[in-house]
C-alpha positions in Angstrom: 66.0 -1.4 5.0 65.1 2.2 5.1 65.1 3.4 8.7 61.8 5.2 10.5 61.5 8.4 10.0 62.0 11.1 12.9 59.2 12.1 14.6 59.6 16.1 16.4 56.9 17.2 19.3 55.6 20.2 19.3 55.3 22.2 22.2 54.4 25.7 22.6 54.6 28.0 25.6 52.8 31.2 26.3 55.3 33.5 28.2 54.5 37.2 29.4 53.3 40.0 27.7 55.4 42.1 25.8 54.7 44.7 27.3 55.8 43.4 30.9 59.6 43.6 29.6 61.1 47.0 29.9 64.1 47.8 27.3 67.1 46.5 29.0 64.5 44.0 31.7 64.7 40.5 31.7 61.5 38.5 32.7 63.0 34.6 33.9 60.9 31.8 34.5 60.1 27.7 34.0 59.0 26.7 30.4 59.0 22.5 30.1 60.2 22.2 32.9 64.3 24.3 32.1 64.6 27.4 33.3 64.2 30.2 30.1 65.6 33.9 29.9 63.9 36.5 27.8 65.3 39.9 27.4 64.5 43.3 25.3 68.5 44.9 24.0 67.4 47.7 22.4 63.8 46.6 21.1 64.5 43.0 20.0 63.9 40.1 21.9 65.7 37.2 23.2 65.1 33.7 24.1 67.9 31.9 26.5 68.5 28.3 28.5 69.0 30.4 31.7 72.3 28.2 32.5 76.1 28.3 31.9 77.4 25.7 29.1 81.2 26.1 30.7 79.6 26.5 34.9 76.1 25.5 35.4 75.0 29.3 37.0 72.3 30.9 35.7 73.7 32.6 32.8 70.7 35.4 32.2 70.8 37.6 35.8 73.5 39.3 35.1 74.0 43.5 34.0 72.1 43.3 30.1 74.7 45.8 27.7 73.3 44.5 23.9 76.8 44.0 23.2 78.4 40.7 21.4 81.8 41.0 20.3 83.0 37.6 18.2 
């Protein structure tokens, strides 16, 4: 017996214009019932769920410095 193929719903949301998020800036908005932060770091855009996985607080409110340490 073959399992049914999974189905995925593709949803599209409209966010801010590129010009609305200056370099080093951010946009935090609701998309599909979730708070999402869009950050412009050195001209590159990154989107994050605006919730800390450890403590549940807002993740995208802090200072944007563009550094990642591994």
